[in-house]
ZAKOLVEX-364547 format. One record per atom (N, C-alpha, C, CB): residue number from 1; residue in one letter; atom name; x, y, z. Coordinates in steps of 0.001 Angstrom, whole numbers. Atoms other than C-alpha are relative to their C-alpha. Last residue first. Glycine has a CB too. Layout:
N
+-----+---------+-------+---------+---------+---------+
: num : residuo : atomo :       x :       y :       z :
+-----+---------+-------+---------+---------+---------+
: NUM :       A :    CA :       X :       Y :       Z :
...
+-----+---------+-------+---------+---------+---------+
END
This chain:
114
+-----+---------+-------+---------+---------+---------+
: num : residuo : atomo :       x :       y :       z :
+-----+---------+-------+---------+---------+---------+
: 114 :       X :     N :    -742 :    1294 :     -66 :
: 114 :       X :    CA :  102843 :  103946 :  121816 :
: 114 :       X :     C :     268 :      91 :    1504 :
: 114 :       X :    CB :    1415 :    -143 :   -1017 :
: 113 :       X :     N :     181 :    -375 :   -1983 :
: 113 :       X :    CA :   99425 :  106042 :  121075 :
: 113 :       X :     C :    1513 :   -1506 :     203 :
: 113 :       X :    CB :   -2706 :    -742 :    1189 :
: 112 :       X :     N :    -576 :    1145 :   -1059 :
: 112 :       X :    CA :   99536 :  106591 :  116749 :
: 112 :       X :     C :     363 :      16 :    1454 :
: 112 :       X :    CB :    1111 :    -395 :    -432 :
: 111 :       X :     N :   -1040 :    -329 :    -291 :
: 111 :       X :    CA :   96960 :  109413 :  115537 :
: 111 :       X :     C :     821 :   -1611 :    1005 :
: 111 :       X :    CB :    -318 :    1529 :     756 :
: 110 :       X :     N :    -406 :     455 :    -764 :
: 110 :       X :    CA :   94073 :  108780 :  113168 :
: 110 :       X :     C :    1367 :    -317 :     685 :
: 110 :       X :    CB :    -468 :    -533 :    -224 :
: 109 :       X :     N :      86 :    -628 :   -1427 :
: 109 :       X :    CA :   93184 :  111817 :  111760 :
: 109 :       X :     C :     202 :    -887 :    1234 :
: 109 :       X :    CB :   -1349 :     607 :     173 :
: 108 :       X :     N :    -988 :   -1090 :    -416 :
: 108 :       X :    CA :   94207 :  110327 :  108332 :
: 108 :       X :     C :     282 :     969 :    1037 :
: 108 :       X :    CB :     -16 :     625 :    -703 :
: 107 :       X :     N :     408 :   -1454 :     580 :
: 107 :       X :    CA :   92666 :  107284 :  108268 :
: 107 :       X :     C :     969 :     956 :     415 :
: 107 :       X :    CB :   -1430 :     539 :     494 :
: 106 :       X :     N :     437 :   -1091 :    -367 :
: 106 :       X :    CA :   93591 :  103690 :  109180 :
: 106 :       X :     C :    -341 :    1504 :    -787 :
: 106 :       X :    CB :     758 :      81 :     800 :
: 105 :       X :     N :     322 :     110 :   -1377 :
: 105 :       X :    CA :   93281 :  100465 :  108003 :
: 105 :       X :     C :    -440 :    1133 :     727 :
: 105 :       X :    CB :    1011 :    -458 :     629 :
: 104 :       X :     N :     620 :    -214 :     423 :
: 104 :       X :    CA :   94188 :  101371 :  104243 :
: 104 :       X :     C :   -1121 :    -349 :    1045 :
: 104 :       X :    CB :     209 :    -344 :   -1071 :
: 103 :       X :     N :     -47 :   -1023 :    -482 :
: 103 :       X :    CA :   97933 :  101604 :  105876 :
: 103 :       X :     C :   -1432 :     926 :    -293 :
: 103 :       X :    CB :    1237 :     475 :    -448 :
: 102 :       X :     N :     802 :     242 :    1051 :
: 102 :       X :    CA :   98407 :   98253 :  105777 :
: 102 :       X :     C :    -620 :    1455 :     402 :
: 102 :       X :    CB :    -954 :   -1493 :     -48 :
: 101 :       X :     N :    -297 :    -785 :    1204 :
: 101 :       X :    CA :  101554 :   98242 :  107659 :
: 101 :       X :     C :    -735 :     523 :    -902 :
: 101 :       X :    CB :     613 :    -509 :    -623 :
: 100 :       X :     N :    -894 :    -837 :    -279 :
: 100 :       X :    CA :  100811 :   97003 :  110950 :
: 100 :       X :     C :     253 :    1047 :   -1146 :
: 100 :       X :    CB :    1100 :    -729 :     358 :
:  99 :       X :     N :     921 :   -1035 :    -461 :
:  99 :       X :    CA :   98351 :   94671 :  109867 :
:  99 :       X :     C :     240 :    1278 :     297 :
:  99 :       X :    CB :    -489 :    -328 :     931 :
:  98 :       X :     N :    1071 :     -21 :     948 :
:  98 :       X :    CA :  100864 :   92797 :  107592 :
:  98 :       X :     C :   -1235 :    1246 :     507 :
:  98 :       X :    CB :    -636 :   -1660 :     -50 :
:  97 :       X :     N :    -893 :    -928 :     281 :
:  97 :       X :    CA :  103428 :   92651 :  110450 :
:  97 :       X :     C :    -936 :     813 :   -1183 :
:  97 :       X :    CB :    1521 :    -681 :    -448 :
:  96 :       X :     N :    -432 :   -1320 :    -881 :
:  96 :       X :    CA :  100909 :   91572 :  112799 :
:  96 :       X :     C :     650 :     764 :   -1084 :
:  96 :       X :    CB :    1121 :    -270 :    1395 :
:  95 :       X :     N :    1390 :    -605 :     -47 :
:  95 :       X :    CA :   99619 :   88673 :  109924 :
:  95 :       X :     C :     569 :    1521 :     945 :
:  95 :       X :    CB :   -1388 :   -1260 :     950 :
:  94 :       X :     N :     155 :    -947 :    1452 :
:  94 :       X :    CA :  103118 :   88062 :  109429 :
:  94 :       X :     C :   -1225 :     895 :    -465 :
:  94 :       X :    CB :      75 :    -939 :   -1168 :
:  93 :       X :     N :   -1380 :    -891 :    -129 :
:  93 :       X :    CA :  104150 :   87513 :  113239 :
:  93 :       X :     C :    -266 :     488 :   -1744 :
:  93 :       X :    CB :    1869 :   -1140 :     487 :
:  92 :       X :     N :     609 :   -1190 :    -727 :
:  92 :       X :    CA :  100712 :   85455 :  113390 :
:  92 :       X :     C :    1376 :    1107 :     366 :
:  92 :       X :    CB :    -874 :    -636 :    1562 :
:  91 :       X :     N :    1496 :    -982 :     540 :
:  91 :       X :    CA :  101448 :   83444 :  110567 :
:  91 :       X :     C :    -234 :     885 :     997 :
:  91 :       X :    CB :   -1570 :    -863 :    -209 :
:  90 :       X :     N :    -196 :    -799 :    -206 :
:  90 :       X :    CA :  105577 :   82354 :  111651 :
:  90 :       X :     C :   -1212 :     970 :    -636 :
:  90 :       X :    CB :    1179 :       3 :    -214 :
:  89 :       X :     N :    -421 :    -577 :   -1519 :
:  89 :       X :    CA :  104777 :   78934 :  112137 :
:  89 :       X :     C :     559 :    1304 :     561 :
:  89 :       X :    CB :     903 :    -734 :     427 :
:  88 :       X :     N :    1048 :     575 :    -893 :
:  88 :       X :    CA :  102587 :   78109 :  109316 :
:  88 :       X :     C :     240 :     647 :    1191 :
:  88 :       X :    CB :      10 :   -1530 :     177 :
:  87 :       X :     N :    1151 :   -1325 :     270 :
:  87 :       X :    CA :  104958 :   80438 :  107079 :
:  87 :       X :     C :   -1288 :    -537 :    1080 :
:  87 :       X :    CB :    -706 :     115 :   -2091 :
:  86 :       X :     N :    -701 :   -1386 :    -587 :
:  86 :       X :    CA :  107942 :   77905 :  108117 :
:  86 :       X :     C :   -1712 :    1152 :      28 :
:  86 :       X :    CB :    1696 :     762 :   -1535 :
:  85 :       X :     N :    -172 :      28 :   -1349 :
:  85 :       X :    CA :  105736 :   74928 :  107356 :
:  85 :       X :     C :     642 :    1266 :     864 :
:  85 :       X :    CB :     761 :   -1118 :     161 :
:  84 :       X :     N :    1581 :     114 :    -522 :
:  84 :       X :    CA :  104433 :   76035 :  103840 :
:  84 :       X :     C :      60 :     -42 :    1733 :
:  84 :       X :    CB :    -828 :   -1656 :    -683 :
:  83 :       X :     N :     456 :    -699 :     339 :
:  83 :       X :    CA :  107821 :   76645 :  102976 :
:  83 :       X :     C :    -868 :     212 :     913 :
:  83 :       X :    CB :    -204 :    -131 :    -982 :
:  82 :       X :     N :    -736 :     -93 :   -1412 :
:  82 :       X :    CA :  109343 :   73163 :  104177 :
:  82 :       X :     C :    -497 :    1666 :     105 :
:  82 :       X :    CB :    2053 :    -394 :       3 :
:  81 :       X :     N :    -183 :     669 :   -1064 :
:  81 :       X :    CA :  106861 :   71910 :  101164 :
:  81 :       X :     C :     347 :     383 :    1679 :
:  81 :       X :    CB :     808 :    -622 :    -480 :
:  80 :       X :     N :    -254 :     995 :     282 :
:  80 :       X :    CA :  107527 :   74327 :   98583 :
:  80 :       X :     C :    -725 :    -470 :    1401 :
:  80 :       X :    CB :    1424 :    -223 :    -427 :
:  79 :       X :     N :    -864 :     -61 :   -1189 :
:  79 :       X :    CA :  105406 :   77280 :   97611 :
:  79 :       X :     C :     380 :   -1365 :     538 :
:  79 :       X :    CB :    -679 :     780 :    1085 :
:  78 :       X :     N :     932 :     845 :    -987 :
:  78 :       X :    CA :  104619 :   77841 :   94111 :
:  78 :       X :     C :     734 :    -186 :    1513 :
:  78 :       X :    CB :    -289 :   -1623 :    -720 :
:  77 :       X :     N :    -813 :     -93 :   -1268 :
:  77 :       X :    CA :  105455 :   80193 :   91354 :
:  77 :       X :     C :    -702 :    -971 :    1033 :
:  77 :       X :    CB :      69 :    1586 :     583 :
:  76 :       X :     N :      83 :     542 :   -1214 :
:  76 :       X :    CA :  104477 :   80758 :   87939 :
:  76 :       X :     C :     509 :    -974 :    1203 :
:  76 :       X :    CB :    -633 :    -200 :    -168 :
:  75 :       X :     N :   -1336 :     154 :    -992 :
:  75 :       X :    CA :  105626 :   83197 :   85081 :
:  75 :       X :     C :   -1055 :    -455 :    1512 :
:  75 :       X :    CB :    1201 :    1947 :     196 :
:  74 :       X :     N :   -1168 :    -200 :     127 :
:  74 :       X :    CA :  102547 :   83529 :   82214 :
:  74 :       X :     C :    1070 :    -746 :    1106 :
:  74 :       X :    CB :      12 :    1350 :     -39 :
:  73 :       X :     N :    -509 :   -1028 :    -762 :
:  73 :       X :    CA :   99343 :   83364 :   83031 :
:  73 :       X :     C :    1267 :     341 :     -52 :
:  73 :       X :    CB :    -213 :    -178 :    1118 :
:  72 :       X :     N :    1065 :   -1277 :      52 :
:  72 :       X :    CA :   97716 :   81561 :   79710 :
:  72 :       X :     C :     510 :    1100 :    1247 :
:  72 :       X :    CB :   -1843 :    -628 :     359 :
:  71 :       X :     N :     -38 :    -790 :    1614 :
:  71 :       X :    CA :  100477 :   79654 :   78498 :
:  71 :       X :     C :    -623 :    1179 :     -52 :
:  71 :       X :    CB :    -725 :    -776 :   -1201 :
:  70 :       X :     N :    1824 :     151 :     726 :
:  70 :       X :    CA :  101487 :   78765 :   81945 :
:  70 :       X :     C :      24 :     658 :    -897 :
:  70 :       X :    CB :   -1406 :     521 :     770 :
:  69 :       X :     N :     955 :   -1252 :     453 :
:  69 :       X :    CA :  105256 :   78926 :   82853 :
:  69 :       X :     C :   -1479 :    -248 :    -550 :
:  69 :       X :    CB :     725 :     762 :   -1177 :
:  68 :       X :     N :    -181 :    -467 :    1292 :
:  68 :       X :    CA :  106652 :   76124 :   85027 :
:  68 :       X :     C :    -974 :    1156 :    -330 :
:  68 :       X :    CB :    -151 :   -1128 :    -942 :
:  67 :       X :     N :     631 :     799 :     627 :
:  67 :       X :    CA :  107054 :   76605 :   88301 :
:  67 :       X :     C :     144 :     247 :   -1274 :
:  67 :       X :    CB :   -1119 :     -66 :     356 :
:  66 :       X :     N :     443 :    -181 :    1099 :
:  66 :       X :    CA :  109448 :   78787 :   90310 :
:  66 :       X :     C :    -864 :   -1163 :       2 :
:  66 :       X :    CB :     960 :     178 :   -1017 :
:  65 :       X :     N :   -1198 :     382 :     898 :
:  65 :       X :    CA :  110337 :   78400 :   94138 :
:  65 :       X :     C :    -771 :     -66 :   -1784 :
:  65 :       X :    CB :     735 :   -1831 :     672 :
:  64 :       X :     N :     708 :    -187 :    1038 :
:  64 :       X :    CA :  108623 :   80452 :   97106 :
:  64 :       X :     C :     977 :    -668 :   -1152 :
:  64 :       X :    CB :    -402 :    1534 :    -137 :
:  63 :       X :     N :    1943 :      35 :    -181 :
:  63 :       X :    CA :  109398 :   80865 :  100696 :
:  63 :       X :     C :    -590 :    -511 :    -889 :
:  63 :       X :    CB :    -857 :    1326 :      16 :
:  62 :       X :     N :     401 :    1411 :      85 :
:  62 :       X :    CA :  113469 :   79649 :   99813 :
:  62 :       X :     C :   -1510 :    -263 :     518 :
:  62 :       X :    CB :    1027 :    -855 :     852 :
:  61 :       X :     N :     148 :      89 :    -897 :
:  61 :       X :    CA :  114692 :   83407 :  100660 :
:  61 :       X :     C :    -159 :   -1569 :     118 :
:  61 :       X :    CB :    -812 :     871 :     319 :
:  60 :       X :     N :   -1220 :    -114 :    -612 :
:  60 :       X :    CA :  115802 :   83625 :   97395 :
:  60 :       X :     C :     104 :    -559 :    1641 :
:  60 :       X :    CB :     328 :    1496 :    -137 :
:  59 :       X :     N :    -731 :    1059 :    1011 :
:  59 :       X :    CA :  112784 :   82606 :   95736 :
:  59 :       X :     C :    1070 :     -81 :    1163 :
:  59 :       X :    CB :     603 :     568 :   -1829 :
:  58 :       X :     N :     606 :     906 :    -470 :
:  58 :       X :    CA :  111115 :   85377 :   98103 :
:  58 :       X :     C :     701 :   -1619 :    -235 :
:  58 :       X :    CB :   -1291 :     253 :    -548 :
:  57 :       X :     N :   -1221 :     -57 :   -1539 :
:  57 :       X :    CA :  113701 :   87840 :   96958 :
:  57 :       X :     C :    -773 :   -1680 :    1039 :
:  57 :       X :    CB :    -430 :    2374 :    1483 :
:  56 :       X :     N :   -1577 :     248 :     600 :
:  56 :       X :    CA :  112537 :   86761 :   93067 :
:  56 :       X :     C :     824 :     391 :    2014 :
:  56 :       X :    CB :     606 :    1787 :   -1909 :
:  55 :       X :     N :      48 :    1150 :     538 :
:  55 :       X :    CA :  108807 :   87124 :   94270 :
:  55 :       X :     C :    1647 :    -220 :    -108 :
:  55 :       X :    CB :    -922 :     -14 :   -1357 :
:  54 :       X :     N :     226 :     397 :   -1286 :
:  54 :       X :    CA :  109603 :   90445 :   95881 :
:  54 :       X :     C :    -497 :   -1578 :    -322 :
:  54 :       X :    CB :   -1116 :    1042 :     812 :
:  53 :       X :     N :   -1737 :    -209 :    -805 :
:  53 :       X :    CA :  111302 :   91955 :   92646 :
:  53 :       X :     C :    -240 :    -604 :    1146 :
:  53 :       X :    CB :     693 :    1719 :     420 :
:  52 :       X :     N :    -838 :     827 :     367 :
:  52 :       X :    CA :  108006 :   90332 :   90496 :
:  52 :       X :     C :    1319 :     154 :     765 :
:  52 :       X :    CB :      99 :     102 :   -1334 :
:  51 :       X :     N :    -154 :    1139 :    -180 :
:  51 :       X :    CA :  105735 :   91802 :   92534 :
:  51 :       X :     C :    1096 :    -674 :    -252 :
:  51 :       X :    CB :    -741 :    -419 :    -428 :
:  50 :       X :     N :      70 :     597 :   -1592 :
:  50 :       X :    CA :  107444 :   95266 :   92460 :
:  50 :       X :     C :    -660 :   -1066 :     308 :
:  50 :       X :    CB :    -564 :     838 :     924 :
:  49 :       X :     N :   -1163 :     199 :     258 :
:  49 :       X :    CA :  107178 :   94849 :   88722 :
:  49 :       X :     C :     671 :     496 :    1539 :
:  49 :       X :    CB :     402 :     762 :   -1393 :
:  48 :       X :     N :    -166 :    1125 :     267 :
:  48 :       X :    CA :  103784 :   93908 :   88612 :
:  48 :       X :     C :    1242 :       2 :     272 :
:  48 :       X :    CB :    -399 :    -419 :   -1114 :
:  47 :       X :     N :     -82 :    -135 :    1416 :
:  47 :       X :    CA :  102396 :   96615 :   90716 :
:  47 :       X :     C :     648 :   -1274 :    -701 :
:  47 :       X :    CB :     805 :    1267 :    -314 :
:  46 :       X :     N :   -2009 :    -647 :      98 :
:  46 :       X :    CA :  101354 :   95441 :   93992 :
:  46 :       X :     C :    -434 :     661 :   -1414 :
:  46 :       X :    CB :    1872 :   -1671 :    -229 :
:  45 :       X :     N :     111 :   -1588 :    -229 :
:  45 :       X :    CA :   97287 :   95448 :   95308 :
:  45 :       X :     C :    1205 :     491 :    -563 :
:  45 :       X :    CB :    -128 :     513 :    1581 :
:  44 :       X :     N :    -835 :   -1127 :    -914 :
:  44 :       X :    CA :   97796 :   92076 :   96911 :
:  44 :       X :     C :     -61 :    1044 :    -346 :
:  44 :       X :    CB :    1290 :     -59 :     157 :
:  43 :       X :     N :     416 :    -126 :   -1066 :
:  43 :       X :    CA :   95567 :   90049 :   94630 :
:  43 :       X :     C :     461 :     947 :     922 :
:  43 :       X :    CB :      34 :    -951 :     371 :
:  42 :       X :     N :     992 :      96 :      12 :
:  42 :       X :    CA :   96672 :   91692 :   91392 :
:  42 :       X :     C :    -813 :    -149 :    1477 :
:  42 :       X :    CB :     -41 :    -834 :    -846 :
:  41 :       X :     N :     189 :   -1712 :     227 :
:  41 :       X :    CA :   99970 :   91725 :   91804 :
:  41 :       X :     C :   -1115 :     440 :     434 :
:  41 :       X :    CB :       5 :     539 :   -1427 :
:  40 :       X :     N :    -745 :    -382 :   -1868 :
:  40 :       X :    CA :   99869 :   87595 :   93330 :
:  40 :       X :     C :    -252 :    1366 :    -414 :
:  40 :       X :    CB :    2138 :    -426 :     635 :
:  39 :       X :     N :    1171 :    -152 :    -879 :
:  39 :       X :    CA :   97490 :   87116 :   89999 :
:  39 :       X :     C :     781 :     615 :    1389 :
:  39 :       X :    CB :    -896 :   -1595 :     237 :
:  38 :       X :     N :    1145 :    -902 :    -105 :
:  38 :       X :    CA :  100141 :   88356 :   87844 :
:  38 :       X :     C :   -1194 :     288 :     574 :
:  38 :       X :    CB :    -289 :      49 :    -686 :
:  37 :       X :     N :    -259 :   -1190 :    -938 :
:  37 :       X :    CA :  102950 :   86457 :   89450 :
:  37 :       X :     C :    -957 :    1247 :    -313 :
:  37 :       X :    CB :    1564 :     479 :    -150 :
:  36 :       X :     N :    -583 :    -615 :     998 :
:  36 :       X :    CA :  100931 :   82986 :   88736 :
:  36 :       X :     C :     631 :    1517 :     600 :
:  36 :       X :    CB :   -1108 :     100 :   -1181 :
:  35 :       X :     N :     563 :   -1533 :     604 :
:  35 :       X :    CA :   99904 :   81199 :   91520 :
:  35 :       X :     C :     800 :    1065 :   -1065 :
:  35 :       X :    CB :    -177 :     925 :    1297 :
:  34 :       X :     N :    -230 :    -409 :    1258 :
:  34 :       X :    CA :  100498 :   77799 :   92989 :
:  34 :       X :     C :    -116 :    1005 :    -153 :
:  34 :       X :    CB :    -507 :    -415 :    -793 :
:  33 :       X :     N :   -1179 :    -416 :    -344 :
:  33 :       X :    CA :   99975 :   76741 :   96817 :
:  33 :       X :     C :     669 :     -17 :    -967 :
:  33 :       X :    CB :     540 :    -554 :     892 :
:  32 :       X :     N :    -528 :    -383 :    1142 :
:  32 :       X :    CA :   96228 :   76523 :   96978 :
:  32 :       X :     C :    1780 :     227 :     434 :
:  32 :       X :    CB :    -911 :    1412 :    -557 :
:  31 :       X :     N :     500 :     358 :    1130 :
:  31 :       X :    CA :   94812 :   74181 :   99689 :
:  31 :       X :     C :     551 :     506 :   -1359 :
:  31 :       X :    CB :   -1199 :     281 :     126 :
:  30 :       X :     N :   -1033 :     881 :    1060 :
:  30 :       X :    CA :   97742 :   74196 :  101882 :
:  30 :       X :     C :    -810 :    -731 :    -696 :
:  30 :       X :    CB :    1120 :   -1024 :     630 :
:  29 :       X :     N :    -759 :     696 :    -297 :
:  29 :       X :    CA :   97507 :   77597 :  102550 :
:  29 :       X :     C :    -440 :   -1217 :     333 :
:  29 :       X :    CB :     594 :     486 :     706 :
:  28 :       X :     N :     655 :     903 :    1167 :
:  28 :       X :    CA :   95024 :   79983 :  101119 :
:  28 :       X :     C :     742 :   -1153 :     261 :
:  28 :       X :    CB :     148 :     515 :   -1636 :
:  27 :       X :     N :    1529 :     372 :    -723 :
:  27 :       X :    CA :   95217 :   82645 :  103848 :
:  27 :       X :     C :    -367 :    -904 :   -1037 :
:  27 :       X :    CB :   -1277 :    1356 :     246 :
:  26 :       X :     N :     269 :     458 :   -1142 :
:  26 :       X :    CA :   99230 :   82102 :  103963 :
:  26 :       X :     C :   -1877 :    -347 :     -83 :
:  26 :       X :    CB :     608 :    1190 :    1140 :
:  25 :       X :     N :    -266 :    1443 :     122 :
:  25 :       X :    CA :   99645 :   83000 :  100224 :
:  25 :       X :     C :    -636 :    -486 :    1220 :
:  25 :       X :    CB :    1555 :    -413 :    -120 :
:  24 :       X :     N :    1099 :     449 :    1675 :
:  24 :       X :    CA :   97848 :   86389 :  100548 :
:  24 :       X :     C :     367 :   -1381 :      83 :
:  24 :       X :    CB :     548 :     798 :   -1976 :
:  23 :       X :     N :    1149 :     110 :    -588 :
:  23 :       X :    CA :  100013 :   86850 :  103699 :
:  23 :       X :     C :   -1514 :    -604 :    -558 :
:  23 :       X :    CB :     -77 :    1157 :     328 :
:  22 :       X :     N :     -78 :     923 :   -1134 :
:  22 :       X :    CA :  103558 :   86025 :  102562 :
:  22 :       X :     C :   -1580 :     -27 :     135 :
:  22 :       X :    CB :     954 :     542 :    1422 :
:  21 :       X :     N :    -158 :    1236 :     442 :
:  21 :       X :    CA :  102893 :   88280 :   99883 :
:  21 :       X :     C :    -739 :    -998 :     277 :
:  21 :       X :    CB :     945 :    -328 :     224 :
:  20 :       X :     N :    1249 :    -192 :     582 :
:  20 :       X :    CA :  101888 :   91415 :  101533 :
:  20 :       X :     C :    -283 :   -1250 :   -1066 :
:  20 :       X :    CB :     -13 :    1465 :    -696 :
:  19 :       X :     N :    1532 :      94 :    -766 :
:  19 :       X :    CA :  104775 :   90555 :  103466 :
:  19 :       X :     C :   -1479 :      34 :    -767 :
:  19 :       X :    CB :     -98 :    1274 :     960 :
:  18 :       X :     N :    -325 :    1360 :      83 :
:  18 :       X :    CA :  107091 :   90459 :  100204 :
:  18 :       X :     C :   -1256 :    -355 :    1525 :
:  18 :       X :    CB :    2088 :    -353 :     190 :
:  17 :       X :     N :     392 :    1105 :     609 :
:  17 :       X :    CA :  105869 :   93876 :   99563 :
:  17 :       X :     C :     -37 :   -1572 :     -13 :
:  17 :       X :    CB :     348 :     212 :    -674 :
:  16 :       X :     N :    1680 :    -279 :     191 :
:  16 :       X :    CA :  106407 :   95588 :  102762 :
:  16 :       X :     C :    -483 :   -1154 :   -1394 :
:  16 :       X :    CB :    -337 :    2093 :    -564 :
:  15 :       X :     N :     963 :   -1261 :     203 :
:  15 :       X :    CA :  109765 :   94130 :  103091 :
:  15 :       X :     C :   -1678 :     -16 :      51 :
:  15 :       X :    CB :     325 :     498 :   -1385 :
:  14 :       X :     N :     979 :    -329 :     283 :
:  14 :       X :    CA :  111380 :   91093 :  104647 :
:  14 :       X :     C :    -566 :     956 :    -460 :
:  14 :       X :    CB :    -318 :    -161 :     525 :
:  13 :       X :     N :     261 :   -1427 :     -66 :
:  13 :       X :    CA :  114689 :   89744 :  105808 :
:  13 :       X :     C :   -1482 :     546 :   -1132 :
:  13 :       X :    CB :    1617 :     745 :    -500 :
:  12 :       X :     N :     274 :    -836 :    1219 :
:  12 :       X :    CA :  114263 :   86377 :  106684 :
:  12 :       X :     C :     -92 :    1280 :    -157 :
:  12 :       X :    CB :    -939 :    -257 :    -449 :
:  11 :       X :     N :    -579 :     267 :     840 :
:  11 :       X :    CA :  115951 :   85017 :  109705 :
:  11 :       X :     C :     101 :     193 :   -1538 :
:  11 :       X :    CB :     -60 :    -726 :     273 :
:  10 :       X :     N :    -810 :    1615 :     401 :
:  10 :       X :    CA :  113472 :   84224 :  111730 :
:  10 :       X :     C :     753 :    -245 :   -1277 :
:  10 :       X :    CB :   -1091 :   -1212 :    -130 :
:   9 :       X :     N :    1412 :     973 :    -695 :
:   9 :       X :    CA :  110987 :   87441 :  110560 :
:   9 :       X :     C :    1065 :   -1504 :     201 :
:   9 :       X :    CB :   -1874 :    -336 :   -1556 :
:   8 :       X :     N :    -843 :    1085 :    -362 :
:   8 :       X :    CA :  113814 :   90337 :  109938 :
:   8 :       X :     C :    -701 :    -881 :    1084 :
:   8 :       X :    CB :    1358 :     540 :     495 :
:   7 :       X :     N :     240 :     876 :    -905 :
:   7 :       X :    CA :  111757 :   93159 :  108469 :
:   7 :       X :     C :     535 :    -905 :      -1 :
:   7 :       X :    CB :    -903 :    -291 :     115 :
:   6 :       X :     N :    -196 :    1549 :     113 :
:   6 :       X :    CA :  113098 :   95702 :  106041 :
:   6 :       X :     C :    -320 :    -396 :    1367 :
:   6 :       X :    CB :    1543 :    -531 :    -468 :
:   5 :       X :     N :      12 :    1026 :    -676 :
:   5 :       X :    CA :  111526 :   99021 :  105168 :
:   5 :       X :     C :     252 :   -1065 :     609 :
:   5 :       X :    CB :    -198 :    -112 :    -104 :
:   4 :       X :     N :   -1563 :     564 :    -759 :
:   4 :       X :    CA :  112712 :  100698 :  102754 :
:   4 :       X :     C :      10 :    -664 :    1225 :
:   4 :       X :    CB :     991 :    1150 :     370 :
:   3 :       X :     N :    -407 :    -793 :   -2039 :
:   3 :       X :    CA :  109364 :  100602 :  101320 :
:   3 :       X :     C :    1553 :    -853 :      34 :
:   3 :       X :    CB :   -1638 :    -925 :    2060 :
:   2 :       X :     N :   -1315 :    1015 :    -594 :
:   2 :       X :    CA :  108966 :   99930 :   97151 :
:   2 :       X :     C :    -765 :    1066 :    1783 :
:   2 :       X :    CB :    2583 :     478 :    -992 :
:   1 :       X :     N :    -340 :   -1232 :   -1344 :
:   1 :       X :    CA :  105262 :  100657 :   95929 :
:   1 :       X :     C :    1123 :    -440 :     571 :
:   1 :       X :    CB :   -1170 :     172 :    1347 :
+-----+---------+-------+---------+---------+---------+
END
């Protein structure tokens, strides 16, 4: 699912898929900080190609790093310590943007009130 909306969060420019991944990752930190791209796609309900593109952008932003490939799961990534601190510091904003963009939480008959 391609999203044309870009959110700027503390200097990082993130789209919906990247926010979905950060939201999922944040829920597991610091206990788990290493995932396969395929697992991230499944857990975040994203297409593998969208997840790969989002992971690549998160790597460019310094929020993920490539790890050694796993023979069973393929490409692996992990969250470095400094990125864990950044995610923790911006957790409220990440969660707020995630919930705001999660259309499964809303029904078609609901209207927005500004």
